[in-house]
mmCIF file of the N, C-alpha and C atoms, coordinates in Angstrom:
data_MODEL
# 
_entry.id   MODEL 
# 
loop_
_atom_site.group_PDB 
_atom_site.id 
_atom_site.type_symbol 
_atom_site.label_atom_id 
_atom_site.label_alt_id 
_atom_site.label_comp_id 
_atom_site.label_asym_id 
_atom_site.label_entity_id 
_atom_site.label_seq_id 
_atom_site.pdbx_PDB_ins_code 
_atom_site.Cartn_x 
_atom_site.Cartn_y 
_atom_site.Cartn_z 
_atom_site.occupancy 
_atom_site.B_iso_or_equiv 
_atom_site.pdbx_formal_charge 
_atom_site.auth_seq_id 
_atom_site.auth_comp_id 
_atom_site.auth_asym_id 
_atom_site.auth_atom_id 
_atom_site.pdbx_PDB_model_num 
ATOM 1   N N  . UNK A 1 1  ? 9.654   4.951   1.524  1.00 0.00 ? 1  UNK A N  1 
ATOM 2   C CA . UNK A 1 1  ? 8.629   5.067   0.712  1.00 0.00 ? 1  UNK A CA 1 
ATOM 3   C C  . UNK A 1 1  ? 7.660   6.096   1.505  1.00 0.00 ? 1  UNK A C  1 
ATOM 4   N N  . UNK A 1 2  ? 6.918   6.812   0.490  1.00 0.00 ? 2  UNK A N  1 
ATOM 5   C CA . UNK A 1 2  ? 5.930   8.006   0.903  1.00 0.00 ? 2  UNK A CA 1 
ATOM 6   C C  . UNK A 1 2  ? 4.503   7.279   0.963  1.00 0.00 ? 2  UNK A C  1 
ATOM 7   N N  . UNK A 1 3  ? 4.420   6.387   1.913  1.00 0.00 ? 3  UNK A N  1 
ATOM 8   C CA . UNK A 1 3  ? 2.925   5.790   2.011  1.00 0.00 ? 3  UNK A CA 1 
ATOM 9   C C  . UNK A 1 3  ? 1.769   6.780   2.142  1.00 0.00 ? 3  UNK A C  1 
ATOM 10  N N  . UNK A 1 4  ? 2.092   7.835   3.017  1.00 0.00 ? 4  UNK A N  1 
ATOM 11  C CA . UNK A 1 4  ? 0.759   8.732   3.204  1.00 0.00 ? 4  UNK A CA 1 
ATOM 12  C C  . UNK A 1 4  ? 0.452   9.288   1.764  1.00 0.00 ? 4  UNK A C  1 
ATOM 13  N N  . UNK A 1 5  ? 1.377   9.525   0.902  1.00 0.00 ? 5  UNK A N  1 
ATOM 14  C CA . UNK A 1 5  ? 0.870   10.138  -0.430 1.00 0.00 ? 5  UNK A CA 1 
ATOM 15  C C  . UNK A 1 5  ? 0.055   9.033   -1.155 1.00 0.00 ? 5  UNK A C  1 
ATOM 16  N N  . UNK A 1 6  ? 0.561   7.719   -1.029 1.00 0.00 ? 6  UNK A N  1 
ATOM 17  C CA . UNK A 1 6  ? 0.005   6.564   -1.877 1.00 0.00 ? 6  UNK A CA 1 
ATOM 18  C C  . UNK A 1 6  ? -1.477  6.407   -1.169 1.00 0.00 ? 6  UNK A C  1 
ATOM 19  N N  . UNK A 1 7  ? -1.600  6.449   0.059  1.00 0.00 ? 7  UNK A N  1 
ATOM 20  C CA . UNK A 1 7  ? -2.958  6.213   0.699  1.00 0.00 ? 7  UNK A CA 1 
ATOM 21  C C  . UNK A 1 7  ? -3.870  7.413   0.166  1.00 0.00 ? 7  UNK A C  1 
ATOM 22  N N  . UNK A 1 8  ? -3.342  8.541   0.209  1.00 0.00 ? 8  UNK A N  1 
ATOM 23  C CA . UNK A 1 8  ? -4.291  9.686   -0.263 1.00 0.00 ? 8  UNK A CA 1 
ATOM 24  C C  . UNK A 1 8  ? -4.678  9.593   -1.824 1.00 0.00 ? 8  UNK A C  1 
ATOM 25  N N  . UNK A 1 9  ? -3.899  8.969   -2.546 1.00 0.00 ? 9  UNK A N  1 
ATOM 26  C CA . UNK A 1 9  ? -4.109  8.800   -3.976 1.00 0.00 ? 9  UNK A CA 1 
ATOM 27  C C  . UNK A 1 9  ? -5.070  7.617   -3.972 1.00 0.00 ? 9  UNK A C  1 
ATOM 28  N N  . UNK A 1 10 ? -5.113  6.553   -3.103 1.00 0.00 ? 10 UNK A N  1 
ATOM 29  C CA . UNK A 1 10 ? -6.001  5.572   -3.291 1.00 0.00 ? 10 UNK A CA 1 
ATOM 30  C C  . UNK A 1 10 ? -7.396  5.824   -2.860 1.00 0.00 ? 10 UNK A C  1 
ATOM 31  N N  . UNK A 1 11 ? -7.285  7.019   -2.097 1.00 0.00 ? 11 UNK A N  1 
ATOM 32  C CA . UNK A 1 11 ? -8.788  7.317   -1.483 1.00 0.00 ? 11 UNK A CA 1 
ATOM 33  C C  . UNK A 1 11 ? -9.478  8.698   -2.155 1.00 0.00 ? 11 UNK A C  1 
ATOM 34  N N  . UNK A 1 12 ? -8.786  9.066   -3.390 1.00 0.00 ? 12 UNK A N  1 
ATOM 35  C CA . UNK A 1 12 ? -9.238  10.478  -3.766 1.00 0.00 ? 12 UNK A CA 1 
ATOM 36  C C  . UNK A 1 12 ? -10.834 10.012  -4.275 1.00 0.00 ? 12 UNK A C  1 
ATOM 37  N N  . UNK A 1 13 ? -11.643 11.060  -4.289 1.00 0.00 ? 13 UNK A N  1 
ATOM 38  C CA . UNK A 1 13 ? -13.062 10.817  -4.813 1.00 0.00 ? 13 UNK A CA 1 
ATOM 39  C C  . UNK A 1 13 ? -13.143 10.496  -6.192 1.00 0.00 ? 13 UNK A C  1 
ATOM 40  N N  . UNK A 1 14 ? -13.778 9.505   -6.575 1.00 0.00 ? 14 UNK A N  1 
ATOM 41  C CA . UNK A 1 14 ? -13.908 9.137   -7.985 1.00 0.00 ? 14 UNK A CA 1 
ATOM 42  C C  . UNK A 1 14 ? -13.088 7.657   -8.170 1.00 0.00 ? 14 UNK A C  1 
ATOM 43  N N  . UNK A 1 15 ? -12.398 7.261   -7.224 1.00 0.00 ? 15 UNK A N  1 
ATOM 44  C CA . UNK A 1 15 ? -11.718 5.994   -7.204 1.00 0.00 ? 15 UNK A CA 1 
ATOM 45  C C  . UNK A 1 15 ? -12.536 4.900   -6.636 1.00 0.00 ? 15 UNK A C  1 
ATOM 46  N N  . UNK A 1 16 ? -12.053 3.778   -6.847 1.00 0.00 ? 16 UNK A N  1 
ATOM 47  C CA . UNK A 1 16 ? -12.937 2.461   -6.503 1.00 0.00 ? 16 UNK A CA 1 
ATOM 48  C C  . UNK A 1 16 ? -12.865 2.428   -4.935 1.00 0.00 ? 16 UNK A C  1 
ATOM 49  N N  . UNK A 1 17 ? -11.841 2.969   -4.406 1.00 0.00 ? 17 UNK A N  1 
ATOM 50  C CA . UNK A 1 17 ? -11.584 2.774   -3.094 1.00 0.00 ? 17 UNK A CA 1 
ATOM 51  C C  . UNK A 1 17 ? -11.875 3.909   -2.268 1.00 0.00 ? 17 UNK A C  1 
ATOM 52  N N  . UNK A 1 18 ? -12.651 4.986   -2.814 1.00 0.00 ? 18 UNK A N  1 
ATOM 53  C CA . UNK A 1 18 ? -12.984 6.139   -2.201 1.00 0.00 ? 18 UNK A CA 1 
ATOM 54  C C  . UNK A 1 18 ? -13.910 5.919   -0.879 1.00 0.00 ? 18 UNK A C  1 
ATOM 55  N N  . UNK A 1 19 ? -14.845 5.159   -0.937 1.00 0.00 ? 19 UNK A N  1 
ATOM 56  C CA . UNK A 1 19 ? -15.980 4.786   -0.057 1.00 0.00 ? 19 UNK A CA 1 
ATOM 57  C C  . UNK A 1 19 ? -15.432 4.702   1.393  1.00 0.00 ? 19 UNK A C  1 
ATOM 58  N N  . UNK A 1 20 ? -14.879 3.596   1.596  1.00 0.00 ? 20 UNK A N  1 
ATOM 59  C CA . UNK A 1 20 ? -14.535 3.158   2.992  1.00 0.00 ? 20 UNK A CA 1 
ATOM 60  C C  . UNK A 1 20 ? -13.319 2.481   3.216  1.00 0.00 ? 20 UNK A C  1 
ATOM 61  N N  . UNK A 1 21 ? -12.173 2.766   2.565  1.00 0.00 ? 21 UNK A N  1 
ATOM 62  C CA . UNK A 1 21 ? -11.015 2.308   2.780  1.00 0.00 ? 21 UNK A CA 1 
ATOM 63  C C  . UNK A 1 21 ? -10.385 2.705   3.970  1.00 0.00 ? 21 UNK A C  1 
ATOM 64  N N  . UNK A 1 22 ? -9.757  1.960   4.979  1.00 0.00 ? 22 UNK A N  1 
ATOM 65  C CA . UNK A 1 22 ? -9.154  2.235   6.085  1.00 0.00 ? 22 UNK A CA 1 
ATOM 66  C C  . UNK A 1 22 ? -7.757  1.737   6.100  1.00 0.00 ? 22 UNK A C  1 
ATOM 67  N N  . UNK A 1 23 ? -6.838  2.384   6.651  1.00 0.00 ? 23 UNK A N  1 
ATOM 68  C CA . UNK A 1 23 ? -5.527  2.035   6.781  1.00 0.00 ? 23 UNK A CA 1 
ATOM 69  C C  . UNK A 1 23 ? -5.066  2.133   8.343  1.00 0.00 ? 23 UNK A C  1 
ATOM 70  N N  . UNK A 1 24 ? -4.318  1.150   8.724  1.00 0.00 ? 24 UNK A N  1 
ATOM 71  C CA . UNK A 1 24 ? -3.714  1.368   10.108 1.00 0.00 ? 24 UNK A CA 1 
ATOM 72  C C  . UNK A 1 24 ? -1.995  0.793   10.006 1.00 0.00 ? 24 UNK A C  1 
ATOM 73  N N  . UNK A 1 25 ? -1.431  1.346   10.792 1.00 0.00 ? 25 UNK A N  1 
ATOM 74  C CA . UNK A 1 25 ? 0.053   0.925   10.902 1.00 0.00 ? 25 UNK A CA 1 
ATOM 75  C C  . UNK A 1 25 ? 0.409   0.352   12.242 1.00 0.00 ? 25 UNK A C  1 
ATOM 76  N N  . UNK A 1 26 ? 0.991   -0.820  12.085 1.00 0.00 ? 26 UNK A N  1 
ATOM 77  C CA . UNK A 1 26 ? 1.466   -1.433  13.329 1.00 0.00 ? 26 UNK A CA 1 
ATOM 78  C C  . UNK A 1 26 ? 3.104   -1.909  12.923 1.00 0.00 ? 26 UNK A C  1 
ATOM 79  N N  . UNK A 1 27 ? 3.964   -1.194  13.540 1.00 0.00 ? 27 UNK A N  1 
ATOM 80  C CA . UNK A 1 27 ? 5.456   -1.384  13.309 1.00 0.00 ? 27 UNK A CA 1 
ATOM 81  C C  . UNK A 1 27 ? 5.823   -0.849  12.037 1.00 0.00 ? 27 UNK A C  1 
ATOM 82  N N  . UNK A 1 28 ? 6.336   -1.807  11.149 1.00 0.00 ? 28 UNK A N  1 
ATOM 83  C CA . UNK A 1 28 ? 6.693   -1.309  9.734  1.00 0.00 ? 28 UNK A CA 1 
ATOM 84  C C  . UNK A 1 28 ? 5.813   -1.855  8.762  1.00 0.00 ? 28 UNK A C  1 
ATOM 85  N N  . UNK A 1 29 ? 4.596   -2.257  9.176  1.00 0.00 ? 29 UNK A N  1 
ATOM 86  C CA . UNK A 1 29 ? 3.623   -2.816  8.288  1.00 0.00 ? 29 UNK A CA 1 
ATOM 87  C C  . UNK A 1 29 ? 2.219   -1.898  8.357  1.00 0.00 ? 29 UNK A C  1 
ATOM 88  N N  . UNK A 1 30 ? 1.760   -1.493  7.130  1.00 0.00 ? 30 UNK A N  1 
ATOM 89  C CA . UNK A 1 30 ? 0.429   -0.766  6.934  1.00 0.00 ? 30 UNK A CA 1 
ATOM 90  C C  . UNK A 1 30 ? -0.531  -1.744  6.492  1.00 0.00 ? 30 UNK A C  1 
ATOM 91  N N  . UNK A 1 31 ? -1.524  -1.872  7.050  1.00 0.00 ? 31 UNK A N  1 
ATOM 92  C CA . UNK A 1 31 ? -2.719  -2.681  6.731  1.00 0.00 ? 31 UNK A CA 1 
ATOM 93  C C  . UNK A 1 31 ? -3.815  -1.710  5.870  1.00 0.00 ? 31 UNK A C  1 
ATOM 94  N N  . UNK A 1 32 ? -4.131  -2.180  4.738  1.00 0.00 ? 32 UNK A N  1 
ATOM 95  C CA . UNK A 1 32 ? -5.189  -1.402  3.928  1.00 0.00 ? 32 UNK A CA 1 
ATOM 96  C C  . UNK A 1 32 ? -6.365  -2.211  3.764  1.00 0.00 ? 32 UNK A C  1 
ATOM 97  N N  . UNK A 1 33 ? -7.510  -1.744  4.312  1.00 0.00 ? 33 UNK A N  1 
ATOM 98  C CA . UNK A 1 33 ? -8.717  -2.581  4.317  1.00 0.00 ? 33 UNK A CA 1 
ATOM 99  C C  . UNK A 1 33 ? -9.725  -1.965  3.496  1.00 0.00 ? 33 UNK A C  1 
ATOM 100 N N  . UNK A 1 34 ? -10.654 -2.681  2.698  1.00 0.00 ? 34 UNK A N  1 
ATOM 101 C CA . UNK A 1 34 ? -11.737 -2.099  1.897  1.00 0.00 ? 34 UNK A CA 1 
ATOM 102 C C  . UNK A 1 34 ? -12.785 -3.364  2.104  1.00 0.00 ? 34 UNK A C  1 
ATOM 103 N N  . UNK A 1 35 ? -13.899 -2.846  2.604  1.00 0.00 ? 35 UNK A N  1 
ATOM 104 C CA . UNK A 1 35 ? -15.007 -3.862  2.619  1.00 0.00 ? 35 UNK A CA 1 
ATOM 105 C C  . UNK A 1 35 ? -15.233 -4.783  1.362  1.00 0.00 ? 35 UNK A C  1 
ATOM 106 N N  . UNK A 1 36 ? -15.204 -6.117  1.623  1.00 0.00 ? 36 UNK A N  1 
ATOM 107 C CA . UNK A 1 36 ? -15.577 -7.050  0.479  1.00 0.00 ? 36 UNK A CA 1 
ATOM 108 C C  . UNK A 1 36 ? -14.272 -7.403  -0.188 1.00 0.00 ? 36 UNK A C  1 
ATOM 109 N N  . UNK A 1 37 ? -13.084 -6.764  0.159  1.00 0.00 ? 37 UNK A N  1 
ATOM 110 C CA . UNK A 1 37 ? -11.740 -7.258  -0.652 1.00 0.00 ? 37 UNK A CA 1 
ATOM 111 C C  . UNK A 1 37 ? -10.798 -7.686  0.358  1.00 0.00 ? 37 UNK A C  1 
ATOM 112 N N  . UNK A 1 38 ? -9.770  -8.518  0.010  1.00 0.00 ? 38 UNK A N  1 
ATOM 113 C CA . UNK A 1 38 ? -8.787  -8.999  0.978  1.00 0.00 ? 38 UNK A CA 1 
ATOM 114 C C  . UNK A 1 38 ? -7.877  -7.717  1.384  1.00 0.00 ? 38 UNK A C  1 
ATOM 115 N N  . UNK A 1 39 ? -7.605  -7.845  2.644  1.00 0.00 ? 39 UNK A N  1 
ATOM 116 C CA . UNK A 1 39 ? -6.541  -6.819  3.054  1.00 0.00 ? 39 UNK A CA 1 
ATOM 117 C C  . UNK A 1 39 ? -5.321  -6.805  2.535  1.00 0.00 ? 39 UNK A C  1 
ATOM 118 N N  . UNK A 1 40 ? -4.974  -5.584  1.985  1.00 0.00 ? 40 UNK A N  1 
ATOM 119 C CA . UNK A 1 40 ? -3.596  -5.253  1.565  1.00 0.00 ? 40 UNK A CA 1 
ATOM 120 C C  . UNK A 1 40 ? -2.476  -4.917  2.536  1.00 0.00 ? 40 UNK A C  1 
ATOM 121 N N  . UNK A 1 41 ? -1.195  -5.394  2.443  1.00 0.00 ? 41 UNK A N  1 
ATOM 122 C CA . UNK A 1 41 ? -0.520  -5.164  3.335  1.00 0.00 ? 41 UNK A CA 1 
ATOM 123 C C  . UNK A 1 41 ? 0.880   -4.443  2.812  1.00 0.00 ? 41 UNK A C  1 
ATOM 124 N N  . UNK A 1 42 ? 1.167   -3.515  3.281  1.00 0.00 ? 42 UNK A N  1 
ATOM 125 C CA . UNK A 1 42 ? 2.626   -2.909  2.833  1.00 0.00 ? 42 UNK A CA 1 
ATOM 126 C C  . UNK A 1 42 ? 3.580   -2.870  4.088  1.00 0.00 ? 42 UNK A C  1 
ATOM 127 N N  . UNK A 1 43 ? 4.739   -3.670  3.790  1.00 0.00 ? 43 UNK A N  1 
ATOM 128 C CA . UNK A 1 43 ? 5.581   -3.853  4.882  1.00 0.00 ? 43 UNK A CA 1 
ATOM 129 C C  . UNK A 1 43 ? 6.916   -3.403  4.339  1.00 0.00 ? 43 UNK A C  1 
ATOM 130 N N  . UNK A 1 44 ? 7.547   -2.377  5.158  1.00 0.00 ? 44 UNK A N  1 
ATOM 131 C CA . UNK A 1 44 ? 8.808   -1.804  4.781  1.00 0.00 ? 44 UNK A CA 1 
ATOM 132 C C  . UNK A 1 44 ? 9.978   -2.426  5.551  1.00 0.00 ? 44 UNK A C  1 
ATOM 133 N N  . UNK A 1 45 ? 11.047  -2.904  4.659  1.00 0.00 ? 45 UNK A N  1 
ATOM 134 C CA . UNK A 1 45 ? 12.117  -3.592  5.208  1.00 0.00 ? 45 UNK A CA 1 
ATOM 135 C C  . UNK A 1 45 ? 13.379  -2.898  4.655  1.00 0.00 ? 45 UNK A C  1 
ATOM 136 N N  . UNK A 1 46 ? 14.193  -2.155  5.340  1.00 0.00 ? 46 UNK A N  1 
ATOM 137 C CA . UNK A 1 46 ? 15.223  -1.502  4.698  1.00 0.00 ? 46 UNK A CA 1 
ATOM 138 C C  . UNK A 1 46 ? 14.708  -0.449  3.757  1.00 0.00 ? 46 UNK A C  1 
ATOM 139 N N  . UNK A 1 47 ? 15.248  -0.445  2.592  1.00 0.00 ? 47 UNK A N  1 
ATOM 140 C CA . UNK A 1 47 ? 14.814  0.532   1.639  1.00 0.00 ? 47 UNK A CA 1 
ATOM 141 C C  . UNK A 1 47 ? 13.661  -0.006  0.499  1.00 0.00 ? 47 UNK A C  1 
ATOM 142 N N  . UNK A 1 48 ? 13.244  -1.142  0.952  1.00 0.00 ? 48 UNK A N  1 
ATOM 143 C CA . UNK A 1 48 ? 12.336  -1.690  0.008  1.00 0.00 ? 48 UNK A CA 1 
ATOM 144 C C  . UNK A 1 48 ? 10.994  -1.834  0.810  1.00 0.00 ? 48 UNK A C  1 
ATOM 145 N N  . UNK A 1 49 ? 9.776   -1.672  0.160  1.00 0.00 ? 49 UNK A N  1 
ATOM 146 C CA . UNK A 1 49 ? 8.396   -1.923  0.673  1.00 0.00 ? 49 UNK A CA 1 
ATOM 147 C C  . UNK A 1 49 ? 7.824   -3.150  -0.254 1.00 0.00 ? 49 UNK A C  1 
ATOM 148 N N  . UNK A 1 50 ? 7.318   -4.133  0.620  1.00 0.00 ? 50 UNK A N  1 
ATOM 149 C CA . UNK A 1 50 ? 6.636   -5.215  -0.019 1.00 0.00 ? 50 UNK A CA 1 
ATOM 150 C C  . UNK A 1 50 ? 5.124   -5.076  0.146  1.00 0.00 ? 50 UNK A C  1 
ATOM 151 N N  . UNK A 1 51 ? 4.293   -5.087  -1.036 1.00 0.00 ? 51 UNK A N  1 
ATOM 152 C CA . UNK A 1 51 ? 3.037   -4.976  -1.182 1.00 0.00 ? 51 UNK A CA 1 
ATOM 153 C C  . UNK A 1 51 ? 2.494   -6.498  -1.477 1.00 0.00 ? 51 UNK A C  1 
ATOM 154 N N  . UNK A 1 52 ? 1.363   -6.831  -0.527 1.00 0.00 ? 52 UNK A N  1 
ATOM 155 C CA . UNK A 1 52 ? 0.877   -8.289  -0.784 1.00 0.00 ? 52 UNK A CA 1 
ATOM 156 C C  . UNK A 1 52 ? -0.604  -8.287  -0.379 1.00 0.00 ? 52 UNK A C  1 
ATOM 157 N N  . UNK A 1 53 ? -1.226  -9.175  -0.979 1.00 0.00 ? 53 UNK A N  1 
ATOM 158 C CA . UNK A 1 53 ? -2.654  -9.513  -0.797 1.00 0.00 ? 53 UNK A CA 1 
ATOM 159 C C  . UNK A 1 53 ? -2.780  -10.974 -0.788 1.00 0.00 ? 53 UNK A C  1 
ATOM 160 N N  . UNK A 1 54 ? -3.602  -11.575 -0.045 1.00 0.00 ? 54 UNK A N  1 
ATOM 161 C CA . UNK A 1 54 ? -3.626  -13.008 -0.048 1.00 0.00 ? 54 UNK A CA 1 
ATOM 162 C C  . UNK A 1 54 ? -3.952  -13.538 -1.333 1.00 0.00 ? 54 UNK A C  1 
ATOM 163 N N  . UNK A 1 55 ? -3.220  -14.616 -1.721 1.00 0.00 ? 55 UNK A N  1 
ATOM 164 C CA . UNK A 1 55 ? -3.551  -15.190 -3.096 1.00 0.00 ? 55 UNK A CA 1 
ATOM 165 C C  . UNK A 1 55 ? -2.870  -14.593 -4.313 1.00 0.00 ? 55 UNK A C  1 
ATOM 166 N N  . UNK A 1 56 ? -2.102  -13.641 -4.055 1.00 0.00 ? 56 UNK A N  1 
ATOM 167 C CA . UNK A 1 56 ? -1.488  -12.868 -5.053 1.00 0.00 ? 56 UNK A CA 1 
ATOM 168 C C  . UNK A 1 56 ? 0.042   -12.731 -4.888 1.00 0.00 ? 56 UNK A C  1 
ATOM 169 N N  . UNK A 1 57 ? 0.636   -12.495 -5.941 1.00 0.00 ? 57 UNK A N  1 
ATOM 170 C CA . UNK A 1 57 ? 2.066   -12.364 -5.909 1.00 0.00 ? 57 UNK A CA 1 
ATOM 171 C C  . UNK A 1 57 ? 2.645   -11.104 -5.083 1.00 0.00 ? 57 UNK A C  1 
ATOM 172 N N  . UNK A 1 58 ? 3.408   -11.100 -4.242 1.00 0.00 ? 58 UNK A N  1 
ATOM 173 C CA . UNK A 1 58 ? 4.171   -10.203 -3.616 1.00 0.00 ? 58 UNK A CA 1 
ATOM 174 C C  . UNK A 1 58 ? 4.799   -9.054  -4.545 1.00 0.00 ? 58 UNK A C  1 
ATOM 175 N N  . UNK A 1 59 ? 4.569   -7.900  -4.302 1.00 0.00 ? 59 UNK A N  1 
ATOM 176 C CA . UNK A 1 59 ? 5.231   -6.790  -5.054 1.00 0.00 ? 59 UNK A CA 1 
ATOM 177 C C  . UNK A 1 59 ? 6.409   -6.115  -4.234 1.00 0.00 ? 59 UNK A C  1 
ATOM 178 N N  . UNK A 1 60 ? 7.512   -6.114  -4.876 1.00 0.00 ? 60 UNK A N  1 
ATOM 179 C CA . UNK A 1 60 ? 8.548   -5.404  -4.097 1.00 0.00 ? 60 UNK A CA 1 
ATOM 180 C C  . UNK A 1 60 ? 8.729   -3.776  -4.762 1.00 0.00 ? 60 UNK A C  1 
ATOM 181 N N  . UNK A 1 61 ? 8.781   -2.853  -3.942 1.00 0.00 ? 61 UNK A N  1 
ATOM 182 C CA . UNK A 1 61 ? 8.845   -1.464  -4.541 1.00 0.00 ? 61 UNK A CA 1 
ATOM 183 C C  . UNK A 1 61 ? 10.173  -0.770  -3.735 1.00 0.00 ? 61 UNK A C  1 
ATOM 184 N N  . UNK A 1 62 ? 10.933  -0.045  -4.415 1.00 0.00 ? 62 UNK A N  1 
ATOM 185 C CA . UNK A 1 62 ? 12.087  0.680   -3.937 1.00 0.00 ? 62 UNK A CA 1 
ATOM 186 C C  . UNK A 1 62 ? 12.028  2.003   -4.504 1.00 0.00 ? 62 UNK A C  1 
ATOM 187 N N  . UNK A 1 63 ? 12.547  3.021   -3.671 1.00 0.00 ? 63 UNK A N  1 
ATOM 188 C CA . UNK A 1 63 ? 12.478  4.431   -4.203 1.00 0.00 ? 63 UNK A CA 1 
ATOM 189 C C  . UNK A 1 63 ? 13.856  4.877   -4.433 1.00 0.00 ? 63 UNK A C  1 
ATOM 190 N N  . UNK A 1 64 ? 14.353  5.149   -5.700 1.00 0.00 ? 64 UNK A N  1 
ATOM 191 C CA . UNK A 1 64 ? 15.443  5.720   -6.135 1.00 0.00 ? 64 UNK A CA 1 
ATOM 192 C C  . UNK A 1 64 ? 15.464  7.097   -6.563 1.00 0.00 ? 64 UNK A C  1 
ATOM 193 N N  . UNK A 1 65 ? 15.928  8.053   -5.756 1.00 0.00 ? 65 UNK A N  1 
ATOM 194 C CA . UNK A 1 65 ? 15.851  9.270   -6.082 1.00 0.00 ? 65 UNK A CA 1 
ATOM 195 C C  . UNK A 1 65 ? 14.155  9.803   -5.903 1.00 0.00 ? 65 UNK A C  1 
ATOM 196 N N  . UNK A 1 66 ? 13.757  10.334  -7.083 1.00 0.00 ? 66 UNK A N  1 
ATOM 197 C CA . UNK A 1 66 ? 12.299  10.835  -7.093 1.00 0.00 ? 66 UNK A CA 1 
ATOM 198 C C  . UNK A 1 66 ? 11.559  9.873   -7.755 1.00 0.00 ? 66 UNK A C  1 
ATOM 199 N N  . UNK A 1 67 ? 12.082  8.494   -8.126 1.00 0.00 ? 67 UNK A N  1 
ATOM 200 C CA . UNK A 1 67 ? 11.406  7.704   -8.713 1.00 0.00 ? 67 UNK A CA 1 
ATOM 201 C C  . UNK A 1 67 ? 11.128  6.234   -7.908 1.00 0.00 ? 67 UNK A C  1 
ATOM 202 N N  . UNK A 1 68 ? 9.882   5.822   -8.173 1.00 0.00 ? 68 UNK A N  1 
ATOM 203 C CA . UNK A 1 68 ? 9.662   4.383   -7.366 1.00 0.00 ? 68 UNK A CA 1 
ATOM 204 C C  . UNK A 1 68 ? 9.615   3.222   -8.403 1.00 0.00 ? 68 UNK A C  1 
ATOM 205 N N  . UNK A 1 69 ? 10.230  2.247   -7.994 1.00 0.00 ? 69 UNK A N  1 
ATOM 206 C CA . UNK A 1 69 ? 10.357  1.004   -9.050 1.00 0.00 ? 69 UNK A CA 1 
ATOM 207 C C  . UNK A 1 69 ? 9.780   -0.052  -8.365 1.00 0.00 ? 69 UNK A C  1 
ATOM 208 N N  . UNK A 1 70 ? 8.840   -0.801  -8.931 1.00 0.00 ? 70 UNK A N  1 
ATOM 209 C CA . UNK A 1 70 ? 8.366   -2.005  -8.326 1.00 0.00 ? 70 UNK A CA 1 
ATOM 210 C C  . UNK A 1 70 ? 8.443   -3.256  -9.459 1.00 0.00 ? 70 UNK A C  1 
ATOM 211 N N  . UNK A 1 71 ? 8.709   -4.460  -8.737 1.00 0.00 ? 71 UNK A N  1 
ATOM 212 C CA . UNK A 1 71 ? 8.853   -5.617  -9.700 1.00 0.00 ? 71 UNK A CA 1 
ATOM 213 C C  . UNK A 1 71 ? 8.212   -6.724  -9.067 1.00 0.00 ? 71 UNK A C  1 
# 
């Protein structure tokens, strides 16, 4: 997965996350934190990345060719 591109898209001016979103990576997990919101985690295992936030369903994303599929 190309997470740097995702993080750039999340922090573009004019988006809700543009103000104070921070991201840090520890091992295969990226933590995305926005003040006042639960921390989002993106964990890569093999060819899939699992995106989760406390209290919500975890979403699995996989990249096939130039497309990304999430379920």
